[in-house]
N, C-alpha and C positions, 0 to 999 in steps of 0.2 A: 783756512777758515772758513767754516756754515757761516748763513746768514746770520741763523739763531743764536750761533758761536759766538759771533762778533756783535750783536746786539747784546747778547748776557757779558761780554766783557765791558762794553761800554758801559752799562749798568755801575758794574764792579767799581770800575773807576769814579763813580758819580756821588755825592754824600754829600757831608757836612768840610767847611773849609779843613786843611790838612793841618793848619795850624790857626791857635785861639785859645779861648780859655777854657779850661777842664769844667769849672763851675758855673757854666752858662743856668738860666733858669731853667731849664727842660731837665738837667742831668741833677741840678740841686730838688727839682719836686720830687721826681723821682725815686732818688739817694732819701729824701727825708721818708715818703711813704715807705720804703721799704725795711726803711729803719724800724719805724714804728708797730708794722706787721709782724718781725724777726723777731721782737722782743716780747708782743702777745702769744708767739707761735710758740717760746720757749716755755712759758707759763702754761698753754695749754697741754703739751706735752704731756710735761710731769704732772701734772693736774689727771690728767687722762689716765694716765698708768699708772696713778695710787688710788684714782677712784674705781677703776676697773679691780685693781687686787682688794680694794674694801670690801667691793660688792659682790663677787666671785670668787675670789680667792683663787683665779687660776691664771697663772702664768701663760698659758698656749693662747687663754683669749685674749691675753693682754697682745701677745706676739700677732696674731692673729689680725687684728683690728689694726694694728701700725701695717702690717704687710697688706691689709686691704688697701691703703691709699697707696703704697708703692705699686703694686700690681694693677691697679688702673692707670698710675703715670706710664707704668712702663710702657703698656698695651697699647693706649690710646697715642703716644709719642710723635709715632709716624704720621700717620693721619690727622692728627693735631696740628701739625707741624705743615701740612699744606696748606689747612684751614687759614692759618695766622698769616701764609704767603700772600691770601688772597683778599685780605679781611683790612680793617684801618685797625693797625694794631694800638691805637691809645684805647679806642673801644673797645679792643680786646683785654687790654691790662684791667681797665674801671671794672667790666663786669665782671669778670672773672674774682676780681678781691670781695666785689658787692655781693655776690654770689656765696661766696665763702663764710663774708661777714653773715647774711642772712641766715644761714645756716646754722653758726657758731652760736649766736644769738637766741637761737629757736633750742640749742641744746642747756645753754644758761637758765632759760626761761622756765624749762622742763625739771634743771635741775632746780633754782629755786622753789617748784612750786610741789617738787616732790613728786612726778611724774614720771624722770627719763630713765629709760631702762636700755640693757646693752645695744639692743637692734637699733635703736633711734641714733646713738655710738656710732655703731657701725655706719648704718647709709650716712651720716655727715663723715665718717673716713672716706668713705668711696666719695663721696660728691667733694671733697679737698682735694683726692687725687686726680679726677678729672677735671678739676679748677687746673691744677698745676700741671698737667699735661697740656693745657693750651698759655696757660701763662710764663712757664719757664723758655720756651720758645719764643714767645712775643718779647720778652724783655732781650733775650739775646738776641735779636735780629732788629731790637729800637735801638740799642743801646750804640751803632757804631754811626748810626743816623743823627744822634743826638751830642757826641762830642765830636773832637777833629781827630781825626785820624791819630793824629802822632801820639795823642794822648789815651789811646784804647788802652794801654797795659796799666797806666796811674787810674782809668776808672774801673775797670775788671779789678783793680787791687781795692779800691774803696770798696765797692759793693761786697765784696769776701766780706772786707771789714765787719758789714754788718752781724754778719752770723757769727763770725770769732767774737767779733766787741761784745755781744747779746748771749752769747754762750756762755761765755767766761763765767760772769757772774750769775746767769740763770742757773745753771746747771749746780753752781754752788750755793744758792741760797733758795733756791727754788722748792727745796722739802721743805727749807723754814714757812714760807708763802705758803706754802700748802696748810701746813698747819695752824698758821693765823690767821687765815683768808679762808677758808676753803676752798673745796671743790669749783661751786658755780659761782664765783668771784671770778675767779682764772678765767672759766671758760668764756666770762663773760666781759673779762676783759681782752681777751683775742679778738674777739667777735668785734668787739668795737672799734679797735686798731684795724683791722680788715676794711671796715667803712671808712676808718678816716684817710688811708692810706687810697682806697676807691678815689673819696673826694679830694685828693691830694693831686690826684691822676688825671681829673677834668678839666686839670688848667695847665695841663704837659700838649707840648707840638712835637706831633710824629712826624714828617716826612711821609709820604704817600709812596708806597710799593710801585715802582714803574716795571712792567712785563712786557717780556721779550712777542709771548702771544695774550691777547686781551682777553679772549673766550675762555672761561672755568670749566674744566673737566679733568675730576676729582682722580680719576687713575692714568690721566694724561698727565697732570699737576706731579701723582706719585710717581710713577717710570721717571718723568724729565730730574727728578730730585735723585733718584737712585740713580739715573743714567749721567747727570754731572757728579757726583761723590764716586763714579767707578772710572769715570775718564780723568778727575786730579788723579796723578798717582800717588805723588805725599801726602793729598790728602785722606786717601784710600786707605793707603798703608800704617796713616796717623790714627784713625778710625782703627782699624784693628788691631793694631798695635796694642794701644789705650784700652781696649776691651780685655784682650789676653792680661795685661799688670794688673787692673781694674781686680778678674777674676782671681789670680795669686794674691795680691794685696787683702783684698775682704778676706779671702780664708784667713788667714794670719790676725786680720785685727781683731774678725769675729771670736775669736780663741783667747786674746789679752783678757777678758771678762775674768772664763774659767782660770788661767794662769792665775789670777789674783786673788780668786775664789781658795782655789784649792790650796795655797801656798800660805800657811800659817802665821806667820809673820810680816806677809803684805795686808790679805784680807780685802773685803768690799769697800770699806771706809777710805783706802790710798786709793782705787781703782779710781776713784773720782778723783783725786790729789793727781795723778798720773794722767788723767785725762785732761785737766787744764791745764798740766806742761805739753801737752801736746797743742792745747786749743791757743793757747799762750803764744808760743811756739809761731803760730800762722798767724797770727795777730804781730807780732813782729814783722815777722816776713810780708806780709800786705802793706803795711807803714811804710817799709822800707819799698817797695814796689811800686806804692805812692807817691814816694817821694826822691828817686832817683833816676834819673832820665836814662835808660839805657839804649844806647844806640840800635840800629836795624845789626848793622854789621858783626856784634858784638852778643847779637840775643842768640844765636846757637849755644854759645860759648857757655852763655850764662843757665842756658834753660839744661844742658848736658852738663853741666857739673852740680847742678842743683838737683838733677835724677839722679846722678849719680851715690852725690854724699846724703841723701835722702834716705833712699833706698838701703844705703849701708849700713847708716844710724839704726835702721830698725832689724837689721840680721843680726846683731849683737842686742838688743832689745832682753831677749832672753835667757841670754849666756849668764850674765851675773845677775843675780837675782837680790839687788841692791839699789832702793828706792832711789836714794841720791842720784847714782850713776841713770838709773834710769830715766828718771826726771830730764838728766841734762839730752842723753839722745832721744826722748822723744822732744824736747825743745829745739834739737838740732832737728828732726824730720820734719817738726811744725813749720820751723822756719821756710826752707830748699821747696818744701812741697807746695808752701804757698808762694813762693817765687813762680815754681813751674805752672802751679795753677795760672797764675795771671799771664805768664807768659803765653799758653798755647791758647787760651781765651781768647787771647786779642788778635792771635796771629790767625785764629779761624775767622773772628770777624772781618779782618782785612781781607783775606782772601776767598771768603767766597759772597758770592754776587747779591746783590740786594732784596731779588724774587727767589732766592733758595737758601737763603738763611733759615727760616724755619723750618724747610724739611730736612735739612741737613741736620742742622740741632735737633730736630725730632729723631730722626733716625741714629744718633750719635747718645740721645740718652735711651733709649731703647735698649741698641747693641751693648753696651756699656752696661745699663741698671739690669738688663736682662739676662744677664750670668751672676750676675749679683748672691740671689737667693742660693744657684748653685753651684756657687763659691761656699754660703756658710753650710747648705747641706753636707758635700763633702769636706767642709772641716772638722764639722762635728763626727761626721761618720768615721774620719781619720784617726782624732784626737778618741777614741777606744780603741783603740790596737795600739796607736802610738804616742811619744810622750809631746805632749803641750808643749814644748819647749824646742822637740826638734821640729814638730811641723811649721812654727811661727817662724825661726830660724831659717829652715829649709822655704817656706811659701815666699819670702822676703829677699834671699837668695835669688832665689828664680829671679825675681821682677830686677833684680839688681843684672844680673846675666843676660835680661832681655833689654834694657837699655845697653846696655857695652857697644853691640852692632851700631847702634845710632851712630854714633861718632864716624864710623865707615863711611857712612850714605849720604853720599851728596845731593841726591835730589830731598833727601829729610832737612840736611843743610841749609838748601835753598830756600825750602820751604818756611822754614824757620826765622830764616833772615831777612824775609819777602817786607820789600820796602815800597810804600803805598806811590811815592812819590820818583821811582825808577822803577820797576818791577810789574810786569803784568802776568797773569795766571800761565799765558802762554811759555813765558821767557823761564820758570821756575818749574815748569811740568817736565 
């Protein structure tokens, strides 16, 4: 092992106590702040969509504004990850939430004054995407340093509960809130929620990142992140695999809406109900993984079964268009998908050295997110020539088939079963 690799391995072994309480003050403050801002985000996304449609009548423009935030985040993520690894992650969290809060409060103020225009919303969307590009890898990098390593699966589950827990009621009653309160007030709620989150994060203590090389050279750091990802074979395989899986999965997911819209006895109204079933299942899955201890030696088995059962449920989703059955399959998918996400997030956080997390998470966000627009476009084009039900079933069947070989891949098994009390990166690579 070279000297830099030895130092990186030593850094990877450092961090919070391996045993201890999950709900320490730092984790509680971070969770509370994110819960508040997630509720505000739900209100903002619903109000924004309705406002754009009411003002312009253009679904294309609405989609463009939503895409602006995603594109900014995808493009900037690998570069943002490099910067995150070289800055104080606590202050990165505070500033990104504060900037988002200021932008959205400004949008709310313009709306109350009757001065809001579409270009202002577009600028705010780009700002949100840029901030998200920095904020997301900062959270992923900080979490392993403020909770015990043995509690990372539960910690990730509790964080994901924020989004599913706020999404279930948010999407159900969001339209009614828009009618009752109006877009300006919902905009203001989201802006204030980000400012509250930033204020909460002021009291968090996040350990400083220890670097094998102290001088900051942007391109050298970027190269180091890429080199680390490539050298750790199971990590490289997981990132490439999940990028392909995301591609096929999104191709199927994007066509669920037109499937409901074009099926007379389902319709747009029941689409929200079906989506609620998936999110409800995910909520249950994250609750289960937040309270059940999964031993490292059993982690791969749970991971593998969750992957196969979850994707198999969606293969059959468009076969029989009977709402109760579709709801049941959606719940099954949601439960097992949540378990899968919680496990893989924890494994990545345990196995990536402290000074590499931002770079690797940023790279992962770009690779997996970058294929999403292409999958959506391809799915839409294919739907012009092939039955939507066939495309959805085929896309999830391909996802299922890509998962099957994982059960026979020893390096992947060792990686997912990584035990920080016993293993090192060298022993599982």
